[in-house]
N, C-alpha and C positions, 0 to 999 in steps of 0.2 A: 619662836616671833620674828614677823618683820615688822619694818618701818615701811608704811602703808600709807602715801598721802594721795589724796583723792580731791580733783576740782572740779567743784560741780556739786551740788546736792540735791537737785531731781530725783526725778522718780529711780535711775538706776545706780544714781549715784549714795542716794539716802539708803538707798537699800544693801550697796555692796558697804557702805559704811558699819550699819546694822551685822552684817554676816561677817565683816573681817573682825570688826569687835569681838563678836560671839566665838570666833574660833580662837581669839587671844591672840589676834595682832595688834600693836599699837599703830593707830589709825588716829592720821592728822585730817582736818577735812577744809578746803576753803568754797568760797562761791563767790559771784561777781558782786554782793551786799554786803561783802566783810564778815570778819568771825561773833559779831551780838549778833546779827539774822542765823547763829546758826546756837544758837543757846542750846533748843530745845532738843534739838538732836543730839546733843554735846551730853548732855542730861539723861537723856534716855540712852544712851549706846557708853559713853565714857571716852568718844573721840573729841580728839584737842579740838576748836576751833580754831583757824588760820587765818591769817590771808593768801593769796594764793602763790606768794613768792617763796614763804613759811613752806606751802603745802611740797616744794619740790628741794628746799635743804632738810639733810639727813635722812632722805626717804628713800629705799632698795629699791619701792613701786610706788609710778605715780600711776594713779588712773585721770586722762582724763574722758570726761562723762560730761560735754556742753552739747548743746545742740553745733549741727558742723558751723554754719556761717561765723556763730564765736568763737570759734579757733580760730581765725586770724586775729581776732582782736585783742587775744593773749601776747602780754608783754615779749617784745623779740626777741629780750635777753633773759628768757626764765629759763632756759635749760645751760646755758651757756656755760657756767659754771659747774655744771653740774660732773658727775665721773661718768668715766665711758660705762659702768657697767652699771647704770641707773634701768632700769626697768619700765619702759611707758609703755601701757597700755592703751588703746583706743578702741571706745565702746560708741562709734557714732554713726550714723546712719541718716545720708540723704532724702529728704523730703522736700523735693522741690514745688511740689503743687503743695502743700500742708507749712511751708515754715521756713524754707531756706534758700528760695529763688535760685534763679540758676547758674551754676557756680563750673563756666563752658569748660575745665579741662577737666570734669566730671561726666558730663556732656559726649567729650570726643574720647573718651573710653579709659581716663585714669581711674585706677582701683580709689575708692574714697578713701581708705587710710593712708593710699601714695598720696592724696591729695594733704591731708591730714602731717603727716610727714614733714610735708613740703614746707607745709604752713610754720612748725615748730621746729624745722632743724633736726630731729633726733627718729630715730629708727621705733617703731610700733610695735605690740603684738596685739591685734587685733581679737578680740572677744568680747562677751555680755551684749553686741548687738543683736541678736538674732533670738530673743527669748523677751516675754515681758515683763516688766520690775516686778508685778505681782507674781506671777510663776516664780521667778527667781526667789523670792524670799520665802517660799512655800511650798515648792516641789526639789527642794534637794532633801537627801537623808544621807541619815550618815553607815546609814548600811548596807557595804562593801559587795553584800550578795545578793542584793534588790536590780532592778530591770532602772537604772538610775536615767532621768533627764541627764541628755551628753548637750555641750557647746561645741561650736566649732573652735580651733585656735590658731588663727595663722599670726607666721611672723618669717624672718628672714635670720635670724641668730637663734640656732639651734636650741644654744644653752640658754637664753632667755624663755625660748616660749616653753621649755621644761618645765622653767621655774615656772611660771602662767600655769600650767596646766596641774602641776600638784597644786599651785593654790585655788584652783576650779574644782578639782576634787576633796580638798580640806572641806570645802562650803557642800560639799554633797552631791555635787555632779561630776558626771563621765566627762572627756577630755577627749578630742577628739583631733590630732593632729589636721589642719584644713591644707598645708601646703605653707605656701609664701602669699605675701602683700603685694605680688604682682597675680597671684591665685586667687585672694582675696574677694572677688569679686561672686566666688563663689556660695557667700554667706552673705550677700548683701538684701535689701531688701527689694521683694520678689523674685528670689532663688527657690525655689525646691524645699527649702528646710526652713525659711527664716517663719516662728510663730509658730512651730509645730511641734515642738516638745520633745522631737522622738530622742529613743535609746541611741546607741554608739553606733547601732548597725544602721537604724533609719539616717542620722547624721552622716556617713559613710555612703550609701547610696543618694543621698541626695545631695549631696557634694559632685560625685560623678555626676547625675544627668543636669546638673546646672549648666544652662546654657550663656555666655557672655553678652547677648543682644541685652541693651536697656532696652524694656516694652515703654508703648508711649506712657502707659499708667508710672511712670517711674523717670519720666523725661518734665522739663519744665517747660508750661507754655508761655507766649506774650503777655500772661496774664497774670503768670503766679509770682509773690506765692498769694496761696487762698489762705483757709487755714486748714488743720484735721479734722471741724466739723462741716468745712465745707471749702475741698481743697479749688486748686483754679490752676 
């Protein structure tokens, strides 16, 4: 059993709360609206509703799963006193035309997770960003002999990455080592494996086939952001 804090209770955050508690982990979940807004999710899963700061305290793994632009608004001291071996998972994606607007560093070539690291002052492991929440909830399987849907996992700390890959396997997916955070552009939106639900061989090929160029569909425009229904 791991102590896992989840910051964010949206599609991915809520799904991970369900999966991690089902797998037997001790989960604390937080969002920007406060613990009282999490009563239904807590009653459903047995997770502990907490504040954002409490989600970090005492956790072995913290998942940051909020819109990218909101990462910059997290408390600046959120991880200041956290132990050095705390693992931080980043699930974020840059959606400039739909939600986030222009983030200059990312537009200039910084990977999305490197920007998140810069904002929170901690290294991260990038995973759970390349699958739809509904598929994350329903497509895992306990049968390790099955052709599992695979998830790319990037990070610079090999021990932390191995722990996260084990966590991915526990909830029913294959884990594929996607290299370092500097290489995590290979699993960002617009990459060949994004939202494809490939098996391990398919994810590995998609990572190899990826190109670093950010296409116009994934760049901000002078009118950004729009909405997911009407990108700008």
